[in-house]
N, CA, C and O atoms as a GROMACS GRO file, in nm:
protein
  544
    1MET      N    1  10.488   7.220  12.842
    1MET     CA    2  10.447   7.332  12.923
    1MET      C    3  10.557   7.367  13.022
    1MET      O    4  10.592   7.484  13.037
    2LYS      N    5  10.612   7.269  13.087
    2LYS     CA    6  10.715   7.296  13.187
    2LYS      C    7  10.838   7.356  13.122
    2LYS      O    8  10.905   7.438  13.183
    3LEU      N    9  10.870   7.315  12.998
    3LEU     CA   10  10.986   7.370  12.930
    3LEU      C   11  10.970   7.519  12.910
    3LEU      O   12  11.063   7.596  12.934
    4ALA      N   13  10.853   7.562  12.866
    4ALA     CA   14  10.831   7.705  12.844
    4ALA      C   15  10.844   7.783  12.974
    4ALA      O   16  10.905   7.891  12.975
    5LEU      N   17  10.789   7.732  13.080
    5LEU     CA   18  10.801   7.801  13.209
    5LEU      C   19  10.944   7.794  13.261
    5LEU      O   20  10.991   7.888  13.326
    6ALA      N   21  11.012   7.684  13.235
    6ALA     CA   22  11.152   7.674  13.277
    6ALA      C   23  11.237   7.776  13.202
    6ALA      O   24  11.329   7.834  13.259
    7ILE      N   25  11.206   7.797  13.074
    7ILE     CA   26  11.276   7.899  12.997
    7ILE      C   27  11.253   8.035  13.060
    7ILE      O   28  11.346   8.115  13.074
    8ALA      N   29  11.130   8.060  13.097
    8ALA     CA   30  11.098   8.189  13.160
    8ALA      C   31  11.178   8.208  13.287
    8ALA      O   32  11.235   8.315  13.310
    9VAL      N   33  11.183   8.107  13.369
    9VAL     CA   34  11.255   8.117  13.496
    9VAL      C   35  11.404   8.135  13.471
    9VAL      O   36  11.469   8.216  13.536
   10THR      N   37  11.458   8.059  13.377
   10THR     CA   38  11.600   8.070  13.347
   10THR      C   39  11.633   8.208  13.293
   10THR      O   40  11.734   8.268  13.332
   11LEU      N   41  11.551   8.258  13.204
   11LEU     CA   42  11.576   8.391  13.150
   11LEU      C   43  11.572   8.496  13.259
   11LEU      O   44  11.654   8.587  13.262
   12LEU      N   45  11.477   8.483  13.346
   12LEU     CA   46  11.466   8.580  13.455
   12LEU      C   47  11.588   8.573  13.546
   12LEU      O   48  11.633   8.675  13.597
   13ALA      N   49  11.639   8.455  13.565
   13ALA     CA   50  11.754   8.439  13.655
   13ALA      C   51  11.884   8.482  13.590
   13ALA      O   52  11.972   8.537  13.656
   14VAL      N   53  11.897   8.459  13.459
   14VAL     CA   54  12.024   8.482  13.391
   14VAL      C   55  12.029   8.617  13.321
   14VAL      O   56  12.134   8.682  13.322
   15SER      N   57  11.921   8.661  13.261
   15SER     CA   58  11.922   8.780  13.178
   15SER      C   59  11.973   8.906  13.247
   15SER      O   60  12.051   8.979  13.185
   16PRO      N   61  11.934   8.936  13.369
   16PRO     CA   62  11.983   9.061  13.428
   16PRO      C   63  12.135   9.071  13.430
   16PRO      O   64  12.190   9.181  13.418
   17ALA      N   65  12.201   8.959  13.446
   17ALA     CA   66  12.346   8.962  13.452
   17ALA      C   67  12.409   8.992  13.317
   17ALA      O   68  12.522   9.041  13.311
   18PHE      N   69  12.338   8.963  13.210
   18PHE     CA   70  12.395   8.978  13.077
   18PHE      C   71  12.323   9.080  12.992
   18PHE      O   72  12.367   9.108  12.880
   19ALA      N   73  12.216   9.135  13.040
   19ALA     CA   74  12.130   9.220  12.958
   19ALA      C   75  12.195   9.352  12.919
   19ALA      O   76  12.164   9.405  12.812
   20GLN      N   77  12.282   9.405  13.000
   20GLN     CA   78  12.339   9.535  12.971
   20GLN      C   79  12.447   9.522  12.865
   20GLN      O   80  12.542   9.446  12.881
   21ALA      N   81  12.431   9.595  12.757
   21ALA     CA   82  12.529   9.596  12.650
   21ALA      C   83  12.652   9.673  12.695
   21ALA      O   84  12.642   9.766  12.775
   22PRO      N   85  12.770   9.634  12.645
   22PRO     CA   86  12.889   9.708  12.680
   22PRO      C   87  12.874   9.855  12.640
   22PRO      O   88  12.830   9.884  12.529
   23GLY      N   89  12.910   9.944  12.727
   23GLY     CA   90  12.901  10.086  12.697
   23GLY      C   91  12.764  10.146  12.720
   23GLY      O   92  12.747  10.267  12.710
   24ALA      N   93  12.666  10.063  12.750
   24ALA     CA   94  12.531  10.114  12.773
   24ALA      C   95  12.524  10.178  12.910
   24ALA      O   96  12.596  10.136  13.001
   25PRO      N   97  12.439  10.277  12.926
   25PRO     CA   98  12.428  10.338  13.059
   25PRO      C   99  12.369  10.237  13.157
   25PRO      O  100  12.294  10.148  13.117
   26PRO      N  101  12.402  10.250  13.284
   26PRO     CA  102  12.347  10.155  13.381
   26PRO      C  103  12.196  10.169  13.389
   26PRO      O  104  12.143  10.276  13.360
   27PRO      N  105  12.127  10.062  13.427
   27PRO     CA  106  11.981  10.069  13.436
   27PRO      C  107  11.940  10.170  13.541
   27PRO      O  108  12.008  10.188  13.643
   28ARG      N  109  11.827  10.237  13.516
   28ARG     CA  110  11.776  10.334  13.612
   28ARG      C  111  11.721  10.260  13.732
   28ARG      O  112  11.647  10.162  13.719
   29MET      N  113  11.758  10.307  13.846
   29MET     CA  114  11.712  10.243  13.968
   29MET      C  115  11.658  10.350  14.060
   29MET      O  116  11.690  10.468  14.046
   30GLY      N  117  11.577  10.308  14.154
   30GLY     CA  118  11.520  10.400  14.251
   30GLY      C  119  11.624  10.434  14.356
   30GLY      O  120  11.743  10.408  14.338
   31PRO      N  121  11.578  10.493  14.464
   31PRO     CA  122  11.670  10.527  14.573
   31PRO      C  123  11.742  10.402  14.622
   31PRO      O  124  11.690  10.291  14.613
   32PRO      N  125  11.864  10.421  14.675
   32PRO     CA  126  11.940  10.305  14.725
   32PRO      C  127  11.858  10.224  14.824
   32PRO      O  128  11.786  10.277  14.909
   33GLY      N  129  11.871  10.092  14.811
   33GLY     CA  130  11.800  10.003  14.902
   33GLY      C  131  11.659   9.968  14.858
   33GLY      O  132  11.595   9.882  14.919
   34GLN      N  133  11.609  10.033  14.754
   34GLN     CA  134  11.474  10.003  14.706
   34GLN      C  135  11.482   9.916  14.582
   34GLN      O  136  11.564   9.939  14.493
   35GLN      N  137  11.396   9.818  14.576
   35GLN     CA  138  11.384   9.733  14.458
   35GLN      C  139  11.298   9.804  14.354
   35GLN      O  140  11.203   9.873  14.390
   36PRO      N  141  11.330   9.788  14.224
   36PRO     CA  142  11.240   9.845  14.124
   36PRO      C  143  11.107   9.771  14.131
   36PRO      O  144  11.101   9.655  14.171
   37PRO      N  145  10.999   9.838  14.091
   37PRO     CA  146  10.869   9.770  14.096
   37PRO      C  147  10.868   9.651  14.002
   37PRO      O  148  10.932   9.656  13.896
   38PRO      N  149  10.797   9.544  14.038
   38PRO     CA  150  10.792   9.427  13.949
   38PRO      C  151  10.719   9.461  13.819
   38PRO      O  152  10.634   9.550  13.814
   39ALA      N  153  10.755   9.388  13.715
   39ALA     CA  154  10.689   9.406  13.586
   39ALA      C  155  10.543   9.366  13.601
   39ALA      O  156  10.511   9.274  13.677
   40PRO      N  157  10.454   9.433  13.529
   40PRO     CA  158  10.313   9.396  13.539
   40PRO      C  159  10.288   9.256  13.484
   40PRO      O  160  10.349   9.215  13.384
   41LYS      N  161  10.200   9.184  13.549
   41LYS     CA  162  10.164   9.050  13.506
   41LYS      C  163  10.096   9.060  13.369
   41LYS      O  164  10.008   9.144  13.351
   42PRO      N  165  10.135   8.977  13.273
   42PRO     CA  166  10.073   8.984  13.140
   42PRO      C  167   9.931   8.929  13.143
   42PRO      O  168   9.894   8.848  13.227
   43THR      N  169   9.853   8.976  13.048
   43THR     CA  170   9.719   8.922  13.030
   43THR      C  171   9.728   8.802  12.936
   43THR      O  172   9.828   8.783  12.867
   44LYS      N  173   9.622   8.723  12.933
   44LYS     CA  174   9.616   8.609  12.842
   44LYS      C  175   9.632   8.658  12.698
   44LYS      O  176   9.701   8.596  12.618
   45ALA      N  177   9.568   8.770  12.664
   45ALA     CA  178   9.577   8.826  12.529
   45ALA      C  179   9.721   8.865  12.495
   45ALA      O  180   9.765   8.846  12.381
   46GLN      N  181   9.793   8.921  12.592
   46GLN     CA  182   9.932   8.960  12.567
   46GLN      C  183  10.020   8.837  12.542
   46GLN      O  184  10.105   8.838  12.453
   47VAL      N  185  10.000   8.733  12.620
   47VAL     CA  186  10.077   8.610  12.602
   47VAL      C  187  10.046   8.550  12.465
   47VAL      O  188  10.137   8.509  12.392
   48GLN      N  189   9.918   8.546  12.429
   48GLN     CA  190   9.878   8.491  12.299
   48GLN      C  191   9.939   8.573  12.185
   48GLN      O  192   9.983   8.516  12.085
   49LYS      N  193   9.940   8.705  12.200
   49LYS     CA  194   9.996   8.791  12.095
   49LYS      C  195  10.144   8.766  12.076
   49LYS      O  196  10.192   8.757  11.963
   50VAL      N  197  10.219   8.753  12.186
   50VAL     CA  198  10.362   8.727  12.177
   50VAL      C  199  10.386   8.591  12.110
   50VAL      O  200  10.471   8.580  12.022
   51VAL      N  201  10.311   8.490  12.150
   51VAL     CA  202  10.325   8.358  12.091
   51VAL      C  203  10.293   8.362  11.941
   51VAL      O  204  10.364   8.300  11.861
   52GLN      N  205  10.188   8.433  11.903
   52GLN     CA  206  10.152   8.444  11.761
   52GLN      C  207  10.260   8.517  11.682
   52GLN      O  208  10.293   8.479  11.570
   53THR      N  209  10.316   8.622  11.741
   53THR     CA  210  10.421   8.698  11.675
   53THR      C  211  10.544   8.611  11.651
   53THR      O  212  10.602   8.614  11.542
   54ILE      N  213  10.582   8.534  11.750
   54ILE     CA  214  10.698   8.445  11.736
   54ILE      C  215  10.668   8.336  11.634
   54ILE      O  216  10.753   8.305  11.550
   55SER      N  217  10.550   8.277  11.641
   55SER     CA  218  10.512   8.168  11.551
   55SER      C  219  10.511   8.212  11.405
   55SER      O  220  10.542   8.133  11.315
   56ALA      N  221  10.475   8.337  11.382
   56ALA     CA  222  10.461   8.386  11.245
   56ALA      C  223  10.594   8.430  11.183
   56ALA      O  224  10.599   8.458  11.063
   57ASP      N  225  10.699   8.436  11.261
   57ASP     CA  226  10.827   8.486  11.213
   57ASP      C  227  10.931   8.374  11.224
   57ASP      O  228  10.966   8.332  11.334
   58LYS      N  229  10.980   8.326  11.109
   58LYS     CA  230  11.073   8.214  11.109
   58LYS      C  231  11.200   8.244  11.189
   58LYS      O  232  11.249   8.157  11.259
   59THR      N  233  11.252   8.364  11.179
   59THR     CA  234  11.373   8.401  11.253
   59THR      C  235  11.349   8.396  11.403
   59THR      O  236  11.432   8.346  11.479
   60LYS      N  237  11.234   8.449  11.446
   60LYS     CA  238  11.201   8.446  11.588
   60LYS      C  239  11.175   8.304  11.636
   60LYS      O  240  11.213   8.266  11.747
   61MET      N  241  11.111   8.226  11.552
   61MET     CA  242  11.084   8.087  11.590
   61MET      C  243  11.215   8.010  11.606
   61MET      O  244  11.230   7.932  11.699
   62ASP      N  245  11.309   8.032  11.514
   62ASP     CA  246  11.439   7.967  11.526
   62ASP      C  247  11.510   8.010  11.655
   62ASP      O  248  11.570   7.928  11.724
   63ALA      N  249  11.501   8.139  11.687
   63ALA     CA  250  11.564   8.189  11.809
   63ALA      C  251  11.498   8.126  11.931
   63ALA      O  252  11.568   8.089  12.026
   64TYR      N  253  11.366   8.112  11.930
   64TYR     CA  254  11.296   8.050  12.043
   64TYR      C  255  11.341   7.905  12.060
   64TYR      O  256  11.366   7.860  12.172
   65CYS      N  257  11.352   7.832  11.950
   65CYS     CA  258  11.393   7.691  11.958
   65CYS      C  259  11.537   7.678  12.008
   65CYS      O  260  11.567   7.589  12.087
   66LYS      N  261  11.625   7.768  11.963
   66LYS     CA  262  11.763   7.768  12.012
   66LYS      C  263  11.763   7.798  12.162
   66LYS      O  264  11.838   7.738  12.239
   67LEU      N  265  11.680   7.891  12.202
   67LEU     CA  266  11.669   7.927  12.343
   67LEU      C  267  11.622   7.808  12.426
   67LEU      O  268  11.672   7.785  12.536
   68ALA      N  269  11.528   7.732  12.373
   68ALA     CA  270  11.478   7.614  12.444
   68ALA      C  271  11.589   7.510  12.462
   68ALA      O  272  11.601   7.450  12.568
   69LYS      N  273  11.670   7.490  12.357
   69LYS     CA  274  11.781   7.395  12.366
   69LYS      C  275  11.885   7.444  12.466
   69LYS      O  276  11.939   7.365  12.545
   70LEU      N  277  11.914   7.572  12.463
   70LEU     CA  278  12.010   7.628  12.558
   70LEU      C  279  11.960   7.611  12.701
   70LEU      O  280  12.039   7.582  12.792
   71GLN      N  281  11.831   7.630  12.721
   71GLN     CA  282  11.774   7.616  12.855
   71GLN      C  283  11.790   7.474  12.906
   71GLN      O  284  11.819   7.453  13.024
   72GLN      N  285  11.771   7.376  12.819
   72GLN     CA  286  11.788   7.238  12.859
   72GLN      C  287  11.933   7.212  12.902
   72GLN      O  288  11.959   7.145  13.001
   73GLN      N  289  12.026   7.268  12.824
   73GLN     CA  290  12.168   7.253  12.859
   73GLN      C  291  12.198   7.324  12.991
   73GLN      O  292  12.276   7.273  13.073
   74MET      N  293  12.138   7.440  13.010
   74MET     CA  294  12.161   7.516  13.133
   74MET      C  295  12.105   7.442  13.255
   74MET      O  296  12.166   7.444  13.362
   75SER      N  297  11.992   7.378  13.238
   75SER     CA  298  11.934   7.301  13.349
   75SER      C  299  12.028   7.189  13.391
   75SER      O  300  12.047   7.164  13.510
   76ALA      N  301  12.086   7.121  13.293
   76ALA     CA  302  12.179   7.012  13.323
   76ALA      C  303  12.303   7.066  13.393
   76ALA      O  304  12.353   7.005  13.488
   77LEU      N  305  12.354   7.180  13.349
   77LEU     CA  306  12.472   7.238  13.410
   77LEU      C  307  12.442   7.292  13.549
   77LEU      O  308  12.527   7.287  13.638
   78ASP      N  309  12.321   7.342  13.568
   78ASP     CA  310  12.284   7.395  13.699
   78ASP      C  311  12.288   7.285  13.804
   78ASP      O  312  12.329   7.307  13.918
   79GLU      N  313  12.246   7.165  13.763
   79GLU     CA  314  12.250   7.052  13.856
   79GLU      C  315  12.395   7.016  13.892
   79GLU      O  316  12.422   6.968  14.002
   80LYS      N  317  12.487   7.039  13.799
   80LYS     CA  318  12.628   7.008  13.822
   80LYS      C  319  12.702   7.126  13.884
   80LYS      O  320  12.818   7.114  13.921
   81LYS      N  321  12.635   7.238  13.895
   81LYS     CA  322  12.694   7.360  13.952
   81LYS      C  323  12.816   7.408  13.873
   81LYS      O  324  12.914   7.454  13.931
   82ASP      N  325  12.810   7.395  13.740
   82ASP     CA  326  12.919   7.439  13.653
   82ASP      C  327  12.892   7.584  13.611
   82ASP      O  328  12.834   7.609  13.506
   83MET      N  329  12.934   7.677  13.695
   83MET     CA  330  12.899   7.818  13.675
   83MET      C  331  12.964   7.880  13.552
   83MET      O  332  12.904   7.966  13.489
   84ASN      N  333  13.085   7.838  13.516
   84ASN     CA  334  13.152   7.897  13.400
   84ASN      C  335  13.076   7.864  13.271
   84ASN      O  336  13.048   7.952  13.190
   85LYS      N  337  13.043   7.737  13.254
   85LYS     CA  338  12.967   7.698  13.135
   85LYS      C  339  12.826   7.755  13.140
   85LYS      O  340  12.770   7.794  13.037
   86LEU      N  341  12.769   7.760  13.259
   86LEU     CA  342  12.635   7.816  13.275
   86LEU      C  343  12.633   7.963  13.233
   86LEU      O  344  12.539   8.008  13.168
   87GLN      N  345  12.736   8.036  13.270
   87GLN     CA  346  12.745   8.177  13.233
   87GLN      C  347  12.759   8.192  13.082
   87GLN      O  348  12.696   8.279  13.022
   88ALA      N  349  12.841   8.110  13.020
   88ALA     CA  350  12.859   8.116  12.874
   88ALA      C  351  12.728   8.086  12.802
   88ALA      O  352  12.692   8.155  12.707
   89LEU      N  353  12.658   7.983  12.848
   89LEU     CA  354  12.528   7.951  12.787
   89LEU      C  355  12.427   8.061  12.814
   89LEU      O  356  12.341   8.089  12.731
   90GLY      N  357  12.437   8.123  12.931
   90GLY     CA  358  12.348   8.235  12.964
   90GLY      C  359  12.365   8.351  12.867
   90GLY      O  360  12.267   8.415  12.829
   91GLN      N  361  12.488   8.377  12.828
   91GLN     CA  362  12.513   8.484  12.731
   91GLN      C  363  12.451   8.448  12.596
   91GLN      O  364  12.392   8.534  12.529
   92GLN      N  365  12.465   8.323  12.556
   92GLN     CA  366  12.403   8.278  12.431
   92GLN      C  367  12.251   8.288  12.440
   92GLN      O  368  12.185   8.331  12.345
   93ALA      N  369  12.196   8.247  12.554
   93ALA     CA  370  12.051   8.252  12.573
   93ALA      C  371  12.002   8.396  12.567
   93ALA      O  372  11.897   8.424  12.510
   94ASP      N  373  12.077   8.487  12.626
   94ASP     CA  374  12.039   8.628  12.624
   94ASP      C  375  12.037   8.680  12.481
   94ASP      O  376  11.948   8.756  12.443
   95ALA      N  377  12.136   8.640  12.402
   95ALA     CA  378  12.141   8.683  12.262
   95ALA      C  379  12.019   8.633  12.185
   95ALA      O  380  11.962   8.706  12.105
   96GLU      N  381  11.981   8.509  12.210
   96GLU     CA  382  11.862   8.454  12.142
   96GLU      C  383  11.735   8.524  12.192
   96GLU      O  384  11.645   8.554  12.113
   97ALA      N  385  11.728   8.551  12.321
   97ALA     CA  386  11.610   8.618  12.377
   97ALA      C  387  11.596   8.758  12.318
   97ALA      O  388  11.484   8.805  12.296
   98GLN      N  389  11.707   8.825  12.294
   98GLN     CA  390  11.702   8.959  12.234
   98GLN      C  391  11.637   8.954  12.096
   98GLN      O  392  11.568   9.049  12.056
   99LYS      N  393  11.658   8.848  12.023
   99LYS     CA  394  11.599   8.832  11.890
   99LYS      C  395  11.447   8.818  11.896
   99LYS      O  396  11.378   8.843  11.797
  100LEU      N  397  11.396   8.778  12.012
  100LEU     CA  398  11.252   8.760  12.027
  100LEU      C  399  11.178   8.891  12.053
  100LEU      O  400  11.056   8.896  12.043
  101GLY      N  401  11.251   8.995  12.085
  101GLY     CA  402  11.192   9.127  12.096
  101GLY      C  403  11.153   9.169  12.236
  101GLY      O  404  11.149   9.087  12.328
  102PRO      N  405  11.125   9.298  12.251
  102PRO     CA  406  11.094   9.354  12.382
  102PRO      C  407  10.962   9.303  12.440
  102PRO      O  408  10.948   9.294  12.562
  103ASP      N  409  10.867   9.269  12.355
  103ASP     CA  410  10.739   9.218  12.406
  103ASP      C  411  10.759   9.083  12.476
  103ASP      O  412  10.696   9.055  12.578
  104PHE      N  413  10.848   9.000  12.421
  104PHE     CA  414  10.878   8.872  12.482
  104PHE      C  415  10.943   8.894  12.619
  104PHE      O  416  10.906   8.830  12.717
  105GLU      N  417  11.040   8.984  12.624
  105GLU     CA  418  11.108   9.012  12.750
  105GLU      C  419  11.012   9.067  12.854
  105GLU      O  420  11.015   9.027  12.971
  106LYS      N  421  10.927   9.158  12.812
  106LYS     CA  422  10.828   9.217  12.905
  106LYS      C  423  10.734   9.109  12.957
  106LYS      O  424  10.702   9.105  13.076
  107MET      N  425  10.689   9.021  12.867
  107MET     CA  426  10.600   8.913  12.908
  107MET      C  427  10.669   8.821  13.007
  107MET      O  428  10.611   8.784  13.110
  108MET      N  429  10.793   8.783  12.978
  108MET     CA  430  10.865   8.692  13.067
  108MET      C  431  10.889   8.756  13.204
  108MET      O  432  10.878   8.689  13.306
  109ASP      N  433  10.920   8.884  13.205
  109ASP     CA  434  10.937   8.954  13.333
  109ASP      C  435  10.807   8.950  13.413
  109ASP      O  436  10.809   8.927  13.534
  110GLY      N  437  10.695   8.971  13.346
  110GLY     CA  438  10.565   8.970  13.413
  110GLY      C  439  10.524   8.832  13.460
  110GLY      O  440  10.453   8.819  13.560
  111LEU      N  441  10.567   8.728  13.389
  111LEU     CA  442  10.531   8.592  13.427
  111LEU      C  443  10.594   8.551  13.560
  111LEU      O  444  10.552   8.452  13.621
  112GLU      N  445  10.692   8.627  13.605
  112GLU     CA  446  10.753   8.599  13.735
  112GLU      C  447  10.648   8.610  13.846
  112GLU      O  448  10.664   8.548  13.952
  113GLN      N  449  10.544   8.687  13.823
  113GLN     CA  450  10.439   8.706  13.923
  113GLN      C  451  10.329   8.601  13.917
  113GLN      O  452  10.236   8.604  13.997
  114VAL      N  453  10.340   8.508  13.824
  114VAL     CA  454  10.236   8.407  13.806
  114VAL      C  455  10.284   8.274  13.862
  114VAL      O  456  10.392   8.226  13.827
  115ASP      N  457  10.204   8.215  13.949
  115ASP     CA  458  10.234   8.082  14.003
  115ASP      C  459  10.205   7.980  13.894
  115ASP      O  460  10.093   7.969  13.846
  116GLU      N  461  10.308   7.903  13.855
  116GLU     CA  462  10.290   7.809  13.745
  116GLU      C  463  10.189   7.699  13.777
  116GLU      O  464  10.138   7.635  13.685
  117ASN      N  465  10.160   7.676  13.904
  117ASN     CA  466  10.064   7.573  13.943
  117ASN      C  467   9.922   7.626  13.955
  117ASN      O  468   9.828   7.548  13.974
  118SER      N  469   9.904   7.756  13.943
  118SER     CA  470   9.770   7.814  13.950
  118SER      C  471   9.699   7.789  13.817
  118SER      O  472   9.764   7.760  13.717
  119PRO      N  473   9.567   7.800  13.816
  119PRO     CA  474   9.495   7.785  13.688
  119PRO      C  475   9.546   7.882  13.582
  119PRO      O  476   9.560   7.846  13.465
  120GLU      N  477   9.574   8.005  13.623
  120GLU     CA  478   9.626   8.105  13.529
  120GLU      C  479   9.764   8.063  13.478
  120GLU      O  480   9.791   8.073  13.358
  121GLY      N  481   9.850   8.016  13.566
  121GLY     CA  482   9.984   7.972  13.528
  121GLY      C  483   9.979   7.854  13.432
  121GLY      O  484  10.056   7.847  13.336
  122LYS      N  485   9.888   7.761  13.458
  122LYS     CA  486   9.873   7.646  13.369
  122LYS      C  487   9.822   7.689  13.232
  122LYS      O  488   9.864   7.636  13.129
  123GLU      N  489   9.732   7.786  13.231
  123GLU     CA  490   9.679   7.837  13.104
  123GLU      C  491   9.790   7.904  13.024
  123GLU      O  492   9.804   7.880  12.904
  124TYR      N  493   9.869   7.989  13.091
  124TYR     CA  494   9.980   8.056  13.023
  124TYR      C  495  10.082   7.953  12.974
  124TYR      O  496  10.137   7.965  12.865
  125GLY      N  497  10.108   7.852  13.057
  125GLY     CA  498  10.201   7.748  13.018
  125GLY      C  499  10.156   7.673  12.894
  125GLY      O  500  10.237   7.640  12.808
  126ALA      N  501  10.026   7.647  12.885
  126ALA     CA  502   9.972   7.578  12.768
  126ALA      C  503   9.987   7.664  12.642
  126ALA      O  504  10.018   7.614  12.534
  127ILE      N  505   9.966   7.793  12.658
  127ILE     CA  506   9.982   7.884  12.543
  127ILE      C  507  10.127   7.884  12.497
  127ILE      O  508  10.156   7.874  12.378
  128LEU      N  509  10.219   7.895  12.594
  128LEU     CA  510  10.362   7.896  12.560
  128LEU      C  511  10.407   7.761  12.505
  128LEU      O  512  10.497   7.755  12.421
  129ALA      N  513  10.347   7.653  12.552
  129ALA     CA  514  10.384   7.519  12.505
  129ALA      C  515  10.357   7.501  12.356
  129ALA      O  516  10.418   7.416  12.292
  130SER      N  517  10.265   7.580  12.302
  130SER     CA  518  10.238   7.569  12.158
  130SER      C  519  10.362   7.605  12.077
  130SER      O  520  10.378   7.558  11.964
  131LEU      N  521  10.450   7.688  12.133
  131LEU     CA  522  10.576   7.718  12.064
  131LEU      C  523  10.669   7.597  12.068
  131LEU      O  524  10.737   7.567  11.970
  132ASP      N  525  10.671   7.527  12.181
  132ASP     CA  526  10.759   7.411  12.196
  132ASP      C  527  10.728   7.304  12.092
  132ASP      O  528  10.819   7.237  12.043
  133THR      N  529  10.601   7.288  12.060
  133THR     CA  530  10.562   7.183  11.964
  133THR      C  531  10.612   7.215  11.823
  133THR      O  532  10.618   7.126  11.738
  134LYS      N  533  10.647   7.341  11.798
  134LYS     CA  534  10.694   7.380  11.665
  134LYS      C  535  10.846   7.369  11.652
  134LYS      O  536  10.900   7.387  11.543
  135CYS      N  537  10.914   7.339  11.762
  135CYS     CA  538  11.059   7.320  11.757
  135CYS      C  539  11.090   7.177  11.716
  135CYS      O  540  11.024   7.083  11.760
  136LYS      N  541  11.191   7.162  11.633
  136LYS     CA  542  11.229   7.028  11.584
  136LYS      C  543  11.332   6.968  11.675
  136LYS      O  544  11.377   6.856  11.651
   0.00000   0.00000   0.00000
């Protein structure tokens, strides 16, 4: 469970820096000094749907498992404060996250609003942990 939530946190922390494709227009932002509104918190049904979609697709499942391994490596590097390697792994993680689709990204963005220690956070973590058990 903690691995799935750690992946979510890592993706949220790293993805914005790498999400923009070269040559892509800059993200739309509100007036200067204003933060964009937070992504809506996902429902239990939305989390379950994303997990089922990933579980049913071998390519997506492989990408999720690679992402989980990258996150473990990133956690170790974060403790050592090795920003160069962390950035390189972040780019790899972003590439794997892209393979999981926009619904996964939207869900992860919304999970930022969920306290992992709350009953809801624990429930979402358990749902996401079902993916971890399928990784070899």
